[in-house]
One Martini backbone bead per residue (centre of mass of N, CA, C, O) as a GRO file, in nm:
protein
  141
    1MET     BB    1  -0.418   0.683  -2.765
    2ARG     BB    2  -0.613   0.652  -2.495
    3PRO     BB    3  -0.749   0.453  -2.293
    4ARG     BB    4  -1.070   0.336  -2.196
    5PHE     BB    5  -1.247   0.343  -1.895
    6THR     BB    6  -1.463   0.198  -1.676
    7ALA     BB    7  -1.618   0.282  -1.383
    8GLY     BB    8  -1.356   0.473  -1.291
    9PHE     BB    9  -1.117   0.361  -1.410
   10ARG     BB   10  -0.743   0.419  -1.443
   11SER     BB   11  -0.691   0.114  -1.531
   12GLY     BB   12  -0.646  -0.196  -1.659
   13LEU     BB   13  -0.591  -0.339  -1.390
   14GLU     BB   14  -0.842  -0.254  -1.241
   15GLU     BB   15  -1.046  -0.368  -1.446
   16ALA     BB   16  -0.947  -0.664  -1.440
   17LEU     BB   17  -0.993  -0.716  -1.135
   18ALA     BB   18  -1.293  -0.655  -1.129
   19ALA     BB   19  -1.376  -0.874  -1.332
   20GLU     BB   20  -1.263  -1.111  -1.170
   21LEU     BB   21  -1.433  -1.073  -0.915
   22LYS     BB   22  -1.710  -1.087  -1.049
   23ALA     BB   23  -1.677  -1.371  -1.182
   24ALA     BB   24  -1.626  -1.499  -0.879
   25GLY     BB   25  -1.827  -1.354  -0.667
   26VAL     BB   26  -1.669  -1.112  -0.535
   27PRO     BB   27  -1.690  -0.894  -0.297
   28PHE     BB   28  -1.663  -0.531  -0.352
   29ASP     BB   29  -1.493  -0.219  -0.335
   30PHE     BB   30  -1.462   0.092  -0.517
   31GLU     BB   31  -1.350   0.358  -0.388
   32PRO     BB   32  -1.515   0.411  -0.089
   33PHE     BB   33  -1.268   0.582   0.033
   34ARG     BB   34  -1.077   0.802   0.240
   35ILE     BB   35  -0.735   0.855   0.346
   36PRO     BB   36  -0.588   1.023   0.578
   37TYR     BB   37  -0.286   1.231   0.554
   38LEU     BB   38   0.044   1.369   0.690
   39PRO     BB   39   0.307   1.502   0.560
   40THR     BB   40   0.247   1.844   0.560
   41LYS     BB   41  -0.038   1.821   0.439
   42PRO     BB   42  -0.344   1.753   0.387
   43LYS     BB   43  -0.452   1.429   0.270
   44HIS     BB   44  -0.565   1.178   0.024
   45TYR     BB   45  -0.652   0.830   0.000
   46THR     BB   46  -0.772   0.604  -0.257
   47PRO     BB   47  -0.862   0.301  -0.262
   48ASP     BB   48  -0.935   0.063  -0.487
   49PHE     BB   49  -0.978  -0.200  -0.297
   50VAL     BB   50  -1.238  -0.363  -0.090
   51LEU     BB   51  -1.269  -0.620   0.102
   52THR     BB   52  -1.481  -0.784   0.325
   53ASN     BB   53  -1.213  -0.871   0.509
   54GLY     BB   54  -1.025  -0.584   0.505
   55ILE     BB   55  -0.880  -0.571   0.238
   56VAL     BB   56  -0.648  -0.360   0.082
   57VAL     BB   57  -0.624  -0.277  -0.271
   58GLU     BB   58  -0.338  -0.187  -0.467
   59THR     BB   59  -0.271  -0.070  -0.781
   60LYS     BB   60   0.039  -0.115  -0.989
   61GLY     BB   61   0.240  -0.007  -1.235
   62TYR     BB   62   0.356   0.251  -1.130
   63PHE     BB   63   0.618   0.313  -0.862
   64VAL     BB   64   0.672   0.589  -0.728
   65SER     BB   65   0.810   0.774  -0.484
   66ALA     BB   66   0.546   0.912  -0.387
   67ASP     BB   67   0.395   0.646  -0.336
   68ARG     BB   68   0.585   0.525  -0.129
   69SER     BB   69   0.566   0.753   0.078
   70LYS     BB   70   0.264   0.746   0.119
   71HIS     BB   71   0.246   0.445   0.223
   72LEU     BB   72   0.425   0.487   0.470
   73THR     BB   73   0.252   0.701   0.606
   74ILE     BB   74  -0.009   0.538   0.622
   75LYS     BB   75   0.104   0.303   0.786
   76GLN     BB   76   0.179   0.481   1.031
   77GLN     BB   77  -0.120   0.625   1.068
   78HIS     BB   78  -0.261   0.318   0.975
   79PRO     BB   79  -0.183   0.021   1.116
   80ASP     BB   80  -0.466  -0.149   1.081
   81LEU     BB   81  -0.433  -0.152   0.790
   82ASP     BB   82  -0.466  -0.384   0.509
   83ILE     BB   83  -0.223  -0.323   0.279
   84ARG     BB   84  -0.209  -0.414  -0.069
   85PHE     BB   85  -0.038  -0.530  -0.365
   86VAL     BB   86  -0.079  -0.496  -0.727
   87PHE     BB   87   0.142  -0.577  -0.972
   88ALA     BB   88   0.220  -0.575  -1.298
   89ARG     BB   89   0.558  -0.543  -1.231
   90PRO     BB   90   0.755  -0.651  -0.972
   91SER     BB   91   1.045  -0.641  -1.138
   92ASN     BB   92   1.060  -0.361  -1.127
   93ARG     BB   93   1.238  -0.085  -1.091
   94LEU     BB   94   1.252   0.207  -0.912
   95GLY     BB   95   1.502   0.271  -1.104
   96LYS     BB   96   1.759   0.296  -1.317
   97LYS     BB   97   1.981   0.265  -1.061
   98SER     BB   98   1.822   0.049  -0.932
   99GLN     BB   99   1.806  -0.284  -0.769
  100THR     BB  100   1.520  -0.240  -0.675
  101THR     BB  101   1.216  -0.375  -0.647
  102TYR     BB  102   0.895  -0.367  -0.584
  103ALA     BB  103   0.893  -0.630  -0.421
  104GLN     BB  104   1.131  -0.564  -0.234
  105TRP     BB  105   1.010  -0.317  -0.109
  106ALA     BB  106   0.757  -0.447   0.012
  107ASP     BB  107   0.904  -0.651   0.187
  108SER     BB  108   1.079  -0.436   0.352
  109LYS     BB  109   0.786  -0.287   0.452
  110GLY     BB  110   0.545  -0.510   0.500
  111PHE     BB  111   0.414  -0.580   0.223
  112LYS     BB  112   0.185  -0.723   0.045
  113TRP     BB  113   0.199  -0.914  -0.272
  114ALA     BB  114   0.117  -0.916  -0.628
  115GLU     BB  115   0.059  -1.051  -0.961
  116LYS     BB  116  -0.213  -0.909  -1.147
  117ARG     BB  117  -0.353  -1.060  -0.893
  118ILE     BB  118  -0.580  -1.167  -0.674
  119PRO     BB  119  -0.549  -1.383  -0.446
  120HIS     BB  120  -0.740  -1.633  -0.329
  121ALA     BB  121  -0.630  -1.624  -0.037
  122TRP     BB  122  -0.724  -1.336   0.023
  123ILE     BB  123  -1.029  -1.385  -0.017
  124LYS     BB  124  -1.033  -1.633   0.208
  125GLU     BB  125  -0.980  -1.471   0.430
  126PRO     BB  126  -1.042  -1.375   0.717
  127LEU     BB  127  -1.143  -1.148   0.914
  128ASN     BB  128  -1.003  -0.828   0.969
  129LEU     BB  129  -1.083  -0.658   1.240
  130LYS     BB  130  -0.893  -0.414   1.246
  131SER     BB  131  -0.939  -0.322   0.955
  132HIS     BB  132  -1.246  -0.306   0.963
  133ARG     BB  133  -1.260  -0.089   1.185
  134ALA     BB  134  -1.093   0.125   1.033
  135ILE     BB  135  -1.289   0.148   0.797
  136GLN     BB  136  -1.541   0.230   0.957
  137ALA     BB  137  -1.417   0.492   1.067
  138LEU     BB  138  -1.375   0.622   0.784
  139LEU     BB  139  -1.680   0.613   0.697
  140GLU     BB  140  -1.771   0.809   0.946
  141THR     BB  141  -1.605   1.081   0.840
   0.00000   0.00000   0.00000
């Protein structure tokens, strides 16, 4: 039997992070907009959480090849967005034969990441004006 998540959450990690942010009184939006990107045909990515300071947080339990490719394309096409990951298990390897972990991949590609929780330091960061402007532009489309 699959677990049931509330309020549109698709994973227990998303639900847990939302509860943590609410309990701490931290304002956030959950899946507030879609980010267009073009791998070969137009697609959209809907970020999990957007903090008021312009940080976009994506939660990942499993981080498959298609997700990694998607995020590299989005980073290239939307360089002003500050997208960060919260991994359920950052020490997981990319594949059975890979020696690279999720955390190592994120580091090598210039993504900030955390384990299971959104760090308090991210929440307290000042407004990232470039990312905030990029988010506003996406909301207007």
